[in-house]
C-alpha positions in Angstrom: 0.0 0.0 -0.1 1.1 3.5 -1.3 1.5 6.0 1.8 2.6 8.8 -0.6 0.2 11.6 1.4 1.6 10.5 4.9 5.1 11.0 3.6 4.2 14.8 2.1 2.5 15.9 4.8 5.1 14.5 7.1 8.0 16.1 5.1 5.7 19.2 4.7 5.5 19.7 8.1 9.1 19.1 8.8 9.9 21.7 5.9 7.5 24.2 8.2 9.0 23.2 11.5 12.9 23.8 10.3 12.1 27.0 8.9 10.4 28.0 12.6 13.3 27.2 14.1 15.6 29.1 11.7 13.3 32.1 12.4 12.9 31.7 16.4 16.5 31.4 16.5 17.2 34.7 14.8 14.3 36.5 16.6 15.9 35.6 19.8 19.5 36.2 18.7 18.7 39.9 17.4 15.9 40.4 19.7 18.3 40.0 22.8 21.0 41.8 21.3 18.4 44.7 20.7 17.0 44.7 24.6 20.6 44.3 25.8 21.9 47.4 24.5 22.5 50.2 26.3 21.1 52.8 24.0 18.1 51.0 23.6 17.6 50.6 27.5 18.0 54.4 28.1 16.4 55.4 25.5 13.5 53.6 26.7 14.0 54.4 30.4 13.9 58.2 29.3 10.7 57.4 27.4 8.9 55.6 30.1 10.2 58.7 32.6 8.9 61.4 30.5 5.3 59.8 30.2 2.7 62.1 31.9 0.0 59.5 32.5 2.6 56.9 34.4 3.3 57.7 38.1 6.6 57.0 39.3 6.4 54.1 41.0 4.8 52.7 37.6 7.9 53.9 36.1 10.0 52.3 38.5 8.1 49.2 38.0 8.5 49.2 34.2 12.0 49.9 34.7 12.5 46.9 36.9 10.6 44.7 34.2 13.1 46.1 31.4 16.1 44.3 33.6 14.5 41.1 33.9 13.2 41.2 30.4 16.4 40.0 28.6 16.9 37.0 30.4 13.5 35.9 30.2 13.6 36.5 26.7 16.5 34.4 26.0 15.3 31.6 28.6 11.8 31.5 26.7 12.8 31.7 22.9 15.9 28.9 23.4 13.2 26.5 25.2 11.0 27.3 22.5 13.4 26.4 19.8 14.6 23.0 22.0 10.7 22.4 22.0 10.7 22.8 17.9 13.7 20.4 17.6 11.8 17.9 19.5 8.9 18.3 16.7 11.4 17.4 14.2 12.8 14.7 15.2 9.4 12.8 16.4 8.5 14.1 12.6 11.5 12.6 11.1 11.1 9.2 13.1 7.4 9.1 11.8 8.6 10.1 8.3 10.9 6.9 8.6 8.6 4.4 10.0 5.7 5.2 7.2 8.7 4.6 4.3 7.5 1.4 2.6 4.6 0.9 5.1 6.6 -0.3 7.8 4.9 0.7 10.6 2.4 3.2 10.1 0.7 3.0 13.7 4.4 3.7 15.3 4.2 6.6 12.6 1.1 7.8 13.6 1.7 8.2 17.3 4.9 9.8 16.3 3.2 12.7 14.1 0.7 13.2 16.8 3.4 14.0 19.3 5.1 16.1 17.0 2.2 18.0 16.2 1.5 18.6 19.9 5.3 19.8 20.2 5.0 21.9 17.1 2.1 23.8 18.6 -1.2 22.7 19.3 -3.1 24.6 16.8 -0.9 25.8 14.0 -0.5 24.8 10.3 2.4 22.2 11.1 0.5 20.4 13.5 -2.8 20.2 11.7 -0.9 18.9 8.6 0.6 16.2 11.0 -2.8 15.4 12.5 -4.0 14.6 9.0 -1.3 12.5 8.3 -1.5 10.7 11.9 -5.2 10.4 10.8 -4.4 8.8 7.7 -1.9 6.4 9.3 -4.5 4.8 11.8 -7.4 4.9 9.5 -5.9 3.7 6.1 -5.8 -0.2 5.8 -4.1 -2.1 3.2 -6.6 -3.7 1.0 -7.6 -7.1 2.2 -6.2 -10.0 -0.3 -8.5 -13.5 -0.2 -6.5 -16.5 -0.6 -7.7 -18.7 -3.2 -9.1 -21.9 -1.4 -9.4 -25.2 -2.9 -13.2 -26.0 -3.1 -14.0 -29.8 -2.9 -15.3 -30.8 -6.2 -16.8 -34.5 -6.2 -16.0 -35.1 -9.7 -12.2 -34.6 -9.0 -9.9 -37.6 -8.3 -8.3 -37.0 -4.9 
C-alpha cells in the first residue's frame, strides 16, 4: 500500500518546523541583542520616565521589568527552539517509520506527538494530525487467498 500522502504531509510539516526553528533562532539572537543594548535601554527608560500618564511608581516597575526582560526572553526563546527541535525529530522518526509501510501505527503516534510539540493549533500541527489520522485509518486492501473447493467429480 502506498503511503505517499502521509509522507508528503510529514515532509511539508518538517520543512515548516525547520523554517520555524531558523526564524525563531534569528528572532531570539537579534531580539536579545537589541534588548541588551545600552542605547535602547536608556532611551526606553527616558521615554517611560517622561510619560505623563505614568506615576513614578509605575515607571519604576516598568524599568525593573526591563532589567529582567533579556533573561526571560533568552530562556523562553531557546526553550521554544528546543521544543521545535524535538518536534522535528519526532516528525522525522514518523516519516522514516511510514517509509515502505513499515509501521504506520508508530508513525501516527510520532506525528501526533510532533504536532503537539509544534504547537497545538498551527499549520504544521494540523498537517501532522491529518497524516496521523491517515496512518490510523487507511488499511491495506484485504487479499483473499484462493481456497481449494471440494469437487466430488475430481479425483483426489
